[in-house]
Steps between C-alpha positions, in 0.01 A plus 500: 500500500337369815241240394240633746551858382469388137175322582349811657610728217333268250189509717502879517535526123175304465316724745391863488752609767748747345853362504641816659255457790609139547865611501418764763337242724791261463756771577306604811515141624872482425594821681265478798760314710801688365682770692474863397756605238527148353566535126236379253593310185547707186209553261681289245532202735142534620376517141677173426375334818137600444509457122382857457614811319715748687220754455261271690755446777573872515128575546482256791809648662384858441176428683687333787719809526193726494337289773813508716603134481820586310720803444751591231856627528584659167859374513458160662164345412172409673475399865250378759350784703454507875154343525410717798496789251268318260227720357164416652146612433235304687234693308595314182281194491694189594483152353410378851175697497165351405217698346123485470322724253198670653397708202603532135344721233577742218323833522446799271349838590509455878559776753752299702763752617774241439457559125654843551817335631537337157401808298237275343264657247125480559466243221808298598456151647661443840544162669384480864641212704464454877666208680614377839865419573600227745825345618492172691120540510531831688330803341760766427317732265213589272608639165308717254653506151411730210661450157431662165362222278690639200831428675446122498506252216206262469714220645605709802144618551384138517753436779481828689281361779748215554827693497692557823713793389320763296830652389578177311210576265598861439868477416770746598385802695517690826301458821415792728377415852314709753405397856194620687380414853128419500241301689418168340187537282202305634469309172854360538522456878374141502718404203805623690382343828509844665254691711321790334693817583841331522779735381677370188741622233360537149757491221437648159717407203486676165679309224619709205694441183856628506361796301254574782173371351274343768438128451350370823399610847503274806351577839578252778349480848770336712441290810735651764502177699615272216693721257821687570573771244873508423674676211874498435619681187 
């Protein structure tokens, strides 16, 4: 095995980063300069190279297929996809974004209409989190997040105000987006560096379990000057 690769695998094993995620990141680096339709090593070979189980490697590859980095031919194997067809969703919070929490609280028995989005009972605790989103110091959005407290472990609750991607706390589920043209609210205009009355796009995202139970609701006020909304599925 490559000495450098062995060093990094040992390092990963001592950290909290899941091995399948590390394998994904390494494979993305490997294929980024490869031509479309280049074959990928077999799961068996990759398992040996990364000192992982085939199940772990298969999970990494499955996610890369789902995200459009790779594709499978049932009779021939796994291949590099045309990267121009890569699935994109600029509404999913990126690792390049920075965040500042403006407000964080847990509320019970409030009349906030967002509770209805979650089908929250009157006595059910709901997390309220508001934060700004920036990229390269430019304001790109203000995000309101509502999560049922019962859906988070104590450890996840302690980190909820620090997380970049809410979906990472909630596990497997579905996300439903809606888009609405509005005028920027006065309370967020200065945070977005926009004039009051500027037209913007507000995105709403309802995150459900795969069985359809609401978990979280996100409402984002997007800066039209600094954020391009692009979705490829």
